[in-house]
C-alpha positions in Angstrom: 142.2 -11.1 -145.1 143.2 -14.4 -146.7 143.3 -14.6 -150.5 140.6 -16.6 -152.2 142.1 -20.1 -152.5 140.0 -20.8 -155.6 141.5 -17.8 -157.5 144.2 -18.7 -160.0 147.5 -16.9 -159.4 147.7 -16.1 -163.1 144.5 -14.0 -162.7 145.9 -12.0 -159.8 147.4 -8.4 -159.9 150.7 -9.7 -158.6 151.1 -11.9 -161.7 150.2 -9.0 -163.9 153.1 -7.1 -162.5 155.5 -9.8 -163.7 153.8 -9.8 -167.2 154.2 -6.0 -167.3 157.8 -6.2 -166.2 158.4 -8.8 -168.9 157.1 -6.6 -171.6 159.3 -3.7 -170.5 162.4 -5.9 -170.3 161.9 -7.5 -173.7 161.1 -4.1 -175.2 164.2 -2.4 -173.8 166.5 -5.3 -174.7 165.2 -5.5 -178.2 165.1 -1.8 -179.1 168.1 -0.5 -177.1 170.3 -0.5 -180.3 168.0 2.1 -181.9 169.4 5.6 -181.3 167.6 7.4 -184.1 164.0 6.2 -184.5 161.0 7.9 -185.9 157.6 6.7 -184.7 154.9 6.9 -187.4 151.2 6.6 -186.5 148.1 6.4 -188.6 144.9 4.5 -189.4 145.0 0.7 -189.7 142.0 1.0 -192.1 143.9 2.9 -194.9 144.1 0.6 -198.0 147.2 0.1 -200.1 147.2 2.7 -202.9 145.5 5.4 -200.8 147.5 8.7 -200.7 148.0 8.3 -196.9 149.4 4.7 -197.3 151.6 5.7 -200.2 152.7 8.9 -198.4 153.7 7.0 -195.3 155.6 4.5 -197.5 157.5 7.3 -199.3 158.3 9.1 -196.1 159.6 6.0 -194.4 161.8 5.3 -197.3 163.3 8.7 -197.1 163.9 8.4 -193.4 165.4 4.9 -193.8 167.8 6.2 -196.4 169.0 8.9 -194.0 169.7 6.3 -191.3 166.5 6.5 -189.2 164.8 3.4 -187.9 161.0 3.5 -188.6 158.8 2.4 -185.7 155.1 1.7 -186.1 152.3 -0.2 -184.4 153.0 -3.1 -186.7 149.5 -3.3 -188.1 147.9 -2.6 -191.5 147.1 0.6 -193.2 149.4 3.5 -192.6 151.5 1.4 -190.3 152.0 -1.2 -193.1 152.9 1.5 -195.6 155.5 3.0 -193.3 157.1 -0.4 -192.5 157.0 -1.3 -196.2 158.8 1.9 -197.2 161.5 1.4 -194.6 162.1 -2.2 -195.5 162.1 -1.5 -199.3 164.8 1.2 -198.6 166.9 -1.4 -196.7 166.4 0.3 -193.3 165.3 -0.8 -189.9 161.5 -1.4 -189.8 160.1 -2.0 -186.4 156.5 -3.2 -185.6 155.2 -3.0 -182.1 152.1 -5.2 -182.3 149.3 -5.2 -179.8 146.6 -7.8 -178.8 143.2 -6.5 -180.0 139.9 -8.2 -180.6 139.8 -6.8 -184.2 141.9 -5.2 -187.0 145.4 -5.7 -185.6 147.7 -8.1 -187.3 151.4 -7.9 -187.8 152.2 -6.7 -191.3 154.9 -8.6 -193.4 157.2 -5.6 -193.8 158.9 -5.5 -190.4 162.6 -6.4 -189.8 162.0 -6.4 -186.0 158.8 -6.9 -184.1 157.5 -7.1 -180.6 154.2 -8.2 -179.3 152.4 -6.4 -176.4 149.4 -7.2 -174.3 149.4 -3.8 -172.6 149.0 -0.5 -174.4 151.0 1.5 -171.8 154.1 -0.7 -172.2 153.9 -0.3 -176.0 153.5 3.5 -175.6 156.7 3.7 -173.6 158.6 2.1 -176.5 157.2 4.6 -179.0 158.3 7.5 -176.9 161.6 6.2 -175.6 163.2 5.3 -178.9 161.8 8.1 -181.1 163.6 11.2 -182.1 160.6 12.4 -184.0 156.9 11.7 -184.2 154.9 11.5 -187.5 151.1 11.3 -187.4 149.1 10.5 -190.5 145.3 10.7 -190.5 143.7 8.1 -188.2 141.1 7.5 -185.5 141.1 7.4 -181.7 144.3 5.5 -181.4 146.2 7.9 -183.7 144.8 10.9 -181.8 145.8 9.3 -178.5 149.4 8.9 -179.6 149.5 12.4 -181.0 148.3 14.2 -177.9 150.2 12.0 -175.6 153.5 12.9 -177.2 152.5 16.6 -177.4 151.8 16.4 -173.7 155.1 14.7 -172.9 157.0 17.4 -174.7 154.8 20.2 -173.3 155.4 19.0 -169.7 159.1 18.3 -170.3 158.7 14.6 -169.5 160.7 13.8 -172.6 163.3 15.9 -174.5 161.9 18.2 -177.2 161.4 16.4 -180.5 159.7 17.4 -183.7 156.1 16.4 -184.0 154.7 16.3 -187.5 151.1 15.9 -188.7 150.7 14.9 -192.3 147.7 16.1 -194.2 146.6 19.7 -193.8 143.1 19.1 -195.1 142.5 16.2 -192.7 143.9 18.0 -189.6 142.9 21.5 -190.4 139.5 21.5 -188.6 141.0 19.9 -185.4 143.8 22.4 -185.2 141.5 25.3 -185.9 139.4 24.1 -182.9 142.4 23.8 -180.7 143.5 27.3 -181.5 140.0 28.9 -181.2 138.6 27.0 -178.2 141.5 25.6 -176.2 144.0 28.5 -176.7 142.0 31.6 -177.4 138.6 31.1 -175.8 139.5 29.2 -172.7 143.3 29.5 -172.4 143.6 25.9 -171.5 146.9 25.8 -173.4 149.6 28.4 -173.8 150.0 30.4 -177.0 153.4 28.8 -177.7 152.1 25.2 -177.3 150.9 25.2 -181.0 154.5 25.6 -182.0 155.1 22.1 -180.8 153.3 20.8 -183.9 154.0 21.3 -187.7 151.7 20.3 -190.5 152.9 19.1 -193.9 151.5 17.5 -197.0 154.8 16.7 -198.7 156.9 13.8 -197.2 160.2 15.3 -198.4 159.4 18.7 -196.7 158.5 16.9 -193.5 161.7 14.8 -193.5 163.8 18.0 -194.1 162.0 19.7 -191.2 162.7 16.7 -188.9 166.4 16.7 -189.8 166.7 20.5 -189.4 164.9 20.4 -186.0 167.0 17.6 -184.7 170.2 19.4 -185.8 169.1 22.5 -183.8 168.3 20.4 -180.8 171.7 18.6 -181.0 173.4 22.0 -181.1 171.6 23.1 -178.0 172.2 19.8 -176.2 175.5 18.4 -177.5 
């Protein structure tokens, strides 16, 4: 069946393939020098001065001083706090920005940035260049990134990596539900799956855990 001659090629799926390939190629070329990255997620709606913003800022600074590149979604809130902390510490501060109809703007604290049209291309960059995942309180997008990375580790689609959730009060109810309903009541996850996640309130303790976990993983996979 002939294609509609009135249809613009730029609106066709074939053209989308080229745009998708372009985002992957640009992402791989730009981020390939990063060997030790930590992806930090959290709400774009968290204001400067809020404990989560300042916690992400402090944690990113600690990570940058230890040689880790900090990777965020490049927006405001927790993402801005993390990029800010990394840049203030003289480290690599990466922002992976995304086209959205609201909320998303590139914060001024990145030393490297990329712009994405497609969420799934952006998600690959978060996973590929991260040696650890840090999740501050946030909404649907934050939950999406958290559970995607847990699933990737659980199914061995990526190498094991430490996954940290910051804020025991915020995350406590969700994790109680996961244990009680998913694990114990329905057995939709294995008992050991909860070991993939650690919860912290103190950025220093979380960074120490990340370093210790990565040291053990390197010893197992030299």
